[in-house]
Structures are given as C-alpha cells and as structure tokens.
C-alpha positions as CSV (number, residue, x, y, z in Angstrom):
1,M,121.8,106.2,75.7
2,I,118.6,107.9,77.1
3,D,118.6,111.9,75.7
4,R,118.2,113.3,79.3
5,D,117.9,116.7,77.8
6,R,115.3,115.6,75.4
7,L,113.4,114.2,78.4
8,Q,113.4,116.9,80.6
9,A,112.4,119.4,78.0
10,L,109.4,116.9,76.8
11,A,108.3,116.4,80.3
12,A,108.1,120.2,80.4
13,Q,106.0,120.5,77.8
14,Q,103.3,118.7,79.3
15,G,102.6,120.7,81.9
16,P,99.5,120.3,84.8
17,A,96.4,118.9,83.7
18,K,93.4,121.5,82.9
19,G,90.7,119.4,83.0
20,R,91.2,116.4,81.0
21,F,93.6,114.4,79.5
22,R,94.5,114.0,76.1
23,N,96.4,111.9,73.1
24,L,99.7,113.7,71.6
25,Y,98.5,113.0,68.2
26,P,94.6,113.7,67.5
27,T,92.6,110.8,68.2
28,P,89.1,109.6,66.9
29,Q,86.5,110.5,69.7
30,H,83.9,107.6,69.1
31,G,81.1,108.3,71.1
32,I,77.3,106.6,72.3
33,K,76.6,106.6,68.6
34,D,79.6,104.8,67.2
35,F,79.2,101.9,69.8
36,L,75.5,101.8,69.0
37,R,76.6,101.2,65.1
38,W,79.2,98.8,66.5
39,Q,76.4,96.7,68.3
40,W,74.1,97.0,65.3
41,D,76.5,95.8,62.6
42,T,77.5,92.9,65.1
43,R,74.0,92.4,66.6
44,G,75.8,92.1,69.7
45,R,77.1,88.9,69.4
46,F,80.7,88.6,70.6
47,P,83.2,85.4,69.3
48,G,82.9,82.5,71.6
49,H,85.5,81.8,74.4
50,Q,88.4,79.5,73.2
51,A,90.2,76.9,75.3
52,F,94.1,77.6,75.3
53,P,96.8,75.5,77.3
54,L,97.4,76.6,80.8
55,Q,100.7,75.7,82.2
56,E,101.1,75.7,85.5
57,P,103.6,78.1,87.2
58,D,106.8,76.3,88.8
59,L,105.9,77.9,92.2
60,A,108.9,77.0,93.9
61,L,111.1,78.7,90.9
62,L,108.8,81.6,91.2
63,A,109.3,81.9,95.0
64,Q,113.0,82.1,94.6
65,P,115.1,85.4,94.3
66,A,115.9,85.9,90.1
67,S,119.4,86.2,89.0
68,A,118.3,86.7,85.5
69,P,114.9,88.7,84.2
70,R,112.2,86.3,84.5
71,L,108.4,87.0,83.3
72,T,105.5,84.9,84.0
73,W,102.2,85.6,82.2
74,I,99.3,85.4,84.4
75,G,96.5,86.5,81.7
76,H,95.5,89.4,79.5
77,S,97.9,92.6,80.6
78,T,99.1,90.6,83.9
79,F,102.5,89.4,83.9
80,L,104.8,88.9,86.9
81,F,108.6,90.1,86.3
82,Q,111.3,89.4,88.5
83,Y,114.4,90.3,88.8
84,S,117.5,92.2,90.8
85,G,115.2,91.9,94.1
86,W,112.2,92.8,92.4
87,N,108.7,90.6,92.0
88,L,106.6,93.1,89.9
89,L,103.0,92.8,88.5
90,T,101.7,94.6,85.7
91,D,98.2,95.8,85.6
92,P,96.9,93.4,88.0
93,V,94.0,91.9,87.6
94,F,93.1,88.4,89.5
95,S,88.8,88.9,89.3
96,E,86.5,86.6,87.1
97,R,85.4,89.4,85.3
98,C,86.8,92.9,84.3
99,S,83.4,95.1,85.2
100,P,82.1,96.8,87.7
101,F,79.7,94.6,88.8
102,S,80.9,90.9,89.8
103,F,77.8,89.3,88.2
104,V,78.3,90.9,84.8
105,G,80.8,91.9,82.1
106,P,83.6,91.0,80.0
107,K,84.2,87.2,82.0
108,R,87.9,84.9,82.0
109,A,88.1,82.3,79.2
110,V,91.1,81.1,80.9
111,P,91.6,81.7,84.9
112,P,94.5,83.2,85.9
113,A,97.7,81.3,85.9
114,L,98.9,82.4,89.5
115,S,96.1,83.0,92.0
116,L,96.9,86.0,94.7
117,D,97.9,83.6,97.3
118,Q,100.3,81.6,94.9
119,L,102.4,84.7,94.1
120,P,106.1,85.8,95.7
121,P,106.1,88.7,97.7
122,I,105.2,91.5,95.8
123,N,107.3,94.7,95.8
124,A,106.2,96.6,93.1
125,V,102.9,97.2,90.8
126,L,103.0,99.1,87.2
127,V,99.3,100.3,86.3
128,S,98.8,102.0,82.9
129,H,95.3,103.4,83.0
130,N,92.0,102.6,85.1
131,H,90.1,100.8,82.7
132,Y,88.5,97.9,84.2
133,D,90.6,95.3,82.6
134,H,93.5,96.9,83.6
135,L,93.1,98.1,86.9
136,D,90.6,95.8,89.0
137,K,89.4,97.3,93.0
138,A,89.0,93.4,94.0
139,S,92.5,92.9,93.0
140,V,94.2,96.0,94.5
141,S,92.4,95.8,97.8
142,A,93.9,91.8,97.8
143,L,97.3,92.6,97.1
144,H,97.1,95.6,99.6
145,A,95.8,93.6,102.5
146,Q,98.3,90.4,101.8
147,Y,101.4,93.3,101.8
148,G,100.3,96.7,102.5
149,A,103.5,99.3,102.4
150,D,105.8,96.8,101.4
151,I,104.1,97.6,97.6
152,Q,105.6,100.3,95.6
153,W,102.8,101.2,92.9
154,F,103.9,103.0,90.0
155,V,100.5,105.0,88.3
156,P,100.1,107.8,85.9
157,S,98.7,111.0,86.8
158,G,95.3,111.0,88.4
159,V,94.8,107.6,89.5
160,A,97.0,108.2,93.0
161,D,93.8,109.2,94.6
162,W,91.6,106.1,93.8
163,L,94.3,104.0,95.0
164,R,94.4,105.8,98.3
165,K,90.8,105.6,98.7
166,L,91.7,102.3,99.1
167,G,93.9,102.7,101.9
168,V,97.1,102.1,99.6
169,E,100.2,104.3,100.9
170,G,103.0,103.8,99.0
171,V,102.3,105.5,95.3
172,T,104.4,107.2,92.5
173,E,102.5,109.4,90.8
174,L,104.1,110.3,87.1
175,G,103.2,112.1,84.2
176,W,104.6,111.7,80.6
177,W,108.3,111.6,80.0
178,E,108.7,111.8,83.9
179,S,110.8,109.3,86.5
180,S,111.7,108.4,89.5
181,F,114.3,106.4,91.3
182,H,113.6,103.5,93.5
183,G,117.1,102.6,94.7
184,Q,119.3,101.4,91.5
185,V,116.0,101.4,89.4
186,E,114.7,104.2,87.5
187,A,111.0,104.0,86.5
188,F,109.8,106.2,83.4
189,C,106.4,107.1,82.5
190,L,106.2,107.4,79.0
191,P,102.8,108.5,76.3
192,A,100.5,106.2,75.0
193,Q,97.4,106.3,73.0
194,H,94.7,105.7,74.7
195,F,91.9,107.1,76.9
196,S,90.7,106.4,80.7
197,G,87.5,106.1,82.5
198,R,85.7,103.8,85.2
199,G,81.8,105.6,84.6
200,P,80.2,108.3,84.0
201,G,81.9,112.1,83.9
202,D,85.3,110.6,84.4
203,N,86.4,110.1,81.0
204,N,90.2,110.8,80.2
205,R,90.2,112.7,84.1
206,S,93.3,110.4,84.6
207,L,96.3,110.1,82.1
208,W,96.7,106.3,80.4
209,C,100.9,105.7,80.0
210,S,103.3,103.2,79.2
211,W,106.2,102.6,81.5
212,R,109.8,101.9,81.1
213,L,111.9,100.4,84.1
214,E,115.7,101.0,83.6
215,F,117.4,98.9,85.7
216,P,121.5,98.9,85.8
217,A,121.9,96.3,83.0
218,F,118.2,95.2,81.8
219,S,115.5,97.3,80.8
220,L,111.9,96.5,80.6
221,Y,108.9,98.2,78.8
222,F,105.6,98.1,79.3
223,A,102.6,99.5,76.7
224,G,99.6,99.0,78.6
225,D,97.1,99.2,76.2
226,T,97.6,102.0,73.1
227,G,96.7,102.7,69.7
228,Y,99.1,103.3,67.1
229,A,100.8,106.5,66.6
230,P,104.8,108.3,65.8
231,L,104.9,108.6,69.5
232,F,106.7,105.0,69.8
233,S,109.3,106.4,67.2
234,Q,109.6,109.4,69.8
235,I,109.8,107.1,72.6
236,G,113.0,105.0,70.4
237,D,114.8,108.1,69.8
238,V,114.5,110.0,73.2
239,M,114.9,106.4,75.5
240,G,117.3,104.4,73.2
241,P,116.9,100.5,72.7
242,V,115.1,98.5,75.3
243,D,115.6,94.8,76.2
244,L,112.3,93.8,76.7
245,A,109.1,95.0,75.6
246,L,105.2,93.7,76.8
247,L,103.1,94.8,73.7
248,P,99.2,94.3,73.5
249,I,98.4,92.5,69.9
250,G,94.3,91.8,70.4
251,A,91.1,93.4,70.8
252,Y,91.6,95.4,67.7
253,E,88.3,94.9,65.7
254,P,86.4,96.5,63.9
255,R,88.9,98.4,63.1
256,W,87.1,102.0,62.0
257,F,86.3,101.8,65.9
258,M,88.9,100.3,68.0
259,S,92.3,101.5,65.9
260,P,92.5,104.8,67.6
261,V,92.7,103.2,71.0
262,H,94.3,99.6,70.4
263,V,96.9,98.3,67.8
264,N,96.4,95.4,65.8
265,P,99.4,92.6,65.7
266,A,101.1,94.6,62.7
267,E,101.2,97.8,64.6
268,A,102.3,96.2,67.7
269,V,105.4,94.5,65.4
270,R,105.7,98.1,64.2
271,I,106.0,99.5,67.9
272,H,108.7,96.4,68.3
273,Q,110.4,98.2,65.7
274,E,110.4,101.9,66.6
275,I,111.1,101.1,70.3
276,R,113.9,99.2,69.4
277,A,113.0,96.0,71.5
278,R,115.8,93.2,71.5
279,H,112.9,91.2,72.7
280,S,109.1,91.4,72.7
281,V,106.0,89.6,74.5
282,A,102.6,89.4,73.5
283,M,99.8,90.7,75.8
284,H,96.3,91.6,75.9
285,W,94.5,88.4,73.9
286,G,93.5,85.0,75.2
287,T,91.7,85.7,78.5
288,F,88.7,88.0,77.5
289,V,86.3,88.5,74.7
290,L,86.4,92.3,74.5
291,T,85.8,92.9,70.5
292,D,85.4,90.9,67.2
293,E,88.1,88.9,66.3
294,P,88.0,85.1,67.3
295,M,90.5,84.8,70.4
296,D,92.7,82.9,68.1
297,A,93.4,85.1,65.9
298,P,96.1,88.1,66.8
299,P,99.1,85.3,67.4
300,K,98.1,84.1,63.8
301,A,98.2,87.2,62.8
302,L,101.3,88.6,64.6
303,A,102.8,85.7,63.0
304,A,101.7,86.4,59.4
305,A,103.0,90.2,60.3
306,L,106.6,89.1,61.5
307,Q,106.8,87.2,58.2
308,E,105.8,90.2,56.0
309,Q,108.4,92.1,57.6
310,Q,111.2,89.8,57.8
311,I,111.5,89.5,61.2
312,N,113.1,87.0,63.4
313,P,109.8,85.4,65.3
314,G,112.4,84.3,68.2
315,T,112.1,88.1,69.0
316,F,108.7,88.6,69.3
317,R,106.9,85.9,71.3
318,V,103.6,84.7,72.1
319,A,103.6,82.8,75.9
320,Q,101.0,80.9,77.2
321,H,99.1,81.0,79.7
322,G,101.1,80.3,83.0
323,E,104.6,79.9,80.9
324,T,107.8,81.5,82.7
325,L,110.4,82.9,80.0
326,L,113.8,83.8,80.9
327,F,116.2,86.4,79.5
328,E,119.8,87.5,79.5
329,E,121.2,90.5,81.0
330,R,123.0,93.2,78.4
331,N,126.3,92.9,78.0
332,E,127.5,96.2,79.0
C-alpha cells in the first residue's frame, strides 16, 4: 500500500538542513511577546492538578513476549508497545518534572504507570523531538545504563549528537520521508507540524517528526507532538492505512497561541481519519499541566468530536494511565 516512488521523491525534496528546520506548511511564529501576552491574560495561573485512575500493569504479562500487538500507556506521550519480539518505548519521560531543572517546571499529576526498573528489556525507542516533555535526559541516561547497546534509538535529524554525548551508541537518525530496515521492521520518519529547542539559541536546530513502524502484519503510527496541517492527508495518501495510531489530544488552549503546534481533540479526530487509522489511542493529556484547558477536558472534547463526526468511539480510545490494550494483527 506504500507509494514507494512518491516516498522517494518527497525524501529527495527535503535536502540537507541549512541552519534551521522549518515546517512543510507556513506556521505562525509566536515569540516572547506572545508568550507574555498569554501569561498576562491568564495572570500566570494554570489549571490545578486532577487525580486520574492509575491501573497497576500486569508485570507478569508484560514480561512475556507479545504474540499480538500490546500497548501500555505509561503517561503523557510515553507508551510501551510490545509485538513481534519488540519492546518499544515512545518519547520516554519518567522524571517527576519535564524541565531542565529537577526543582522547578511542570510536575507530574500522575506518576509513571511503570517505573524504569519495572520495564521489560527495552530494545527500541522512538523519539519525536527534543522538547523536555518528550526527551528527558535522566530517563535516557537510565535506559542507556540499564540496556546500553541493546537499544536501537530512532530519532529525527539533529538529535543523534545529543544522545551520543550521553554515551548512546545505537542511533538511527532520519529525515522526513526517509526509512530504515531493522530486521523485518521498517521505520519511517514522517513529518509533523511543530518546532524544537531545549534552550536559548537552539530553536529549530534539530528536526521534529512522527514515526511509522511497518511490521509484516501490523503498522504503528506515533504522531509525537503536532499542530494540524494538510500533511496528514499526504501521509495517508503515501503510506496507506495504518493499524494503530497514537495521537495527541491535549495541551491546546488558548487556541490563538497553541494551534500552530498542538492539535485539539477535534483536529486529532481529523488526523485519525486522514491517516486512515483502523484504531487510535489518545496521548499527551492527563499527566502534566502545560496549557490552559482543565486536565479532564481533552477526553470530553474527544468524545464530543467523535459523536459530531459520527465516528465509532471504539476506534479512537482513551486509555487510563497504566492500562494495557490488545490489538489484532492484519488479515493479509
């Protein structure tokens, strides 16, 4: 179903980065004045933390090889995906705060559903971009100390050097529309609409992306962090249907400030349709308070959007923290 000729042509169009990366579609740039306006409008007050159910994962089950696709939500954008000999983490963040500092910055409202020492042996990690709530230095260092060269890290252009400074060796770095085989699994680096940076001076010096993993009988799409743009219909046209998509639904208010880089639930439903997902699971909500909407607003807005667009809610699910979901392989 993948249009290989078009994929190759799109990859060739990207070319090497010259200085800073840009989105495929024009994206409004919000600078410090806009940030200060947002903070003035809200008087610097964020919604309060809310308690959410935290299911205790079945560690005995997760320790077993997954004969069928198995997904456990650890929190925010961190999932454990298990299938076909793979134990994969997405955007691993296990720290209490998503911040360059341990004593200040957004603090978890819900602890990680799995601690690092409860994980099964990890052999692959997907990294979507280098923001602190998606790429956590302490978590990377702990995973590397525990599993070392056994982990294959998949990262977008410009992120590999940051990992290598921490001693990480097994890194596959790709640009948009590029792919790499690992055994029978092909990893595709695909566009997203976002930005990158971890401090002053490195804004957009590294790429941001979404990922698709193509197994012989199953496909997984991880959207990372993104605003809405026509690129998702393009991904659907080029890549064909996907079996499971992990899509963000939170951190979207106020829209005048967040819409260029964070989808709201209605836009997440639109992405679900445009990438032709058989099943989707919500992420990027209910863990950290990053924006103005209440912590429990995203699932409610998602339910309303699914109803409005007459989509079966069973095809776009909201997992509880720690919940494990099972999926079926494709019938070829």
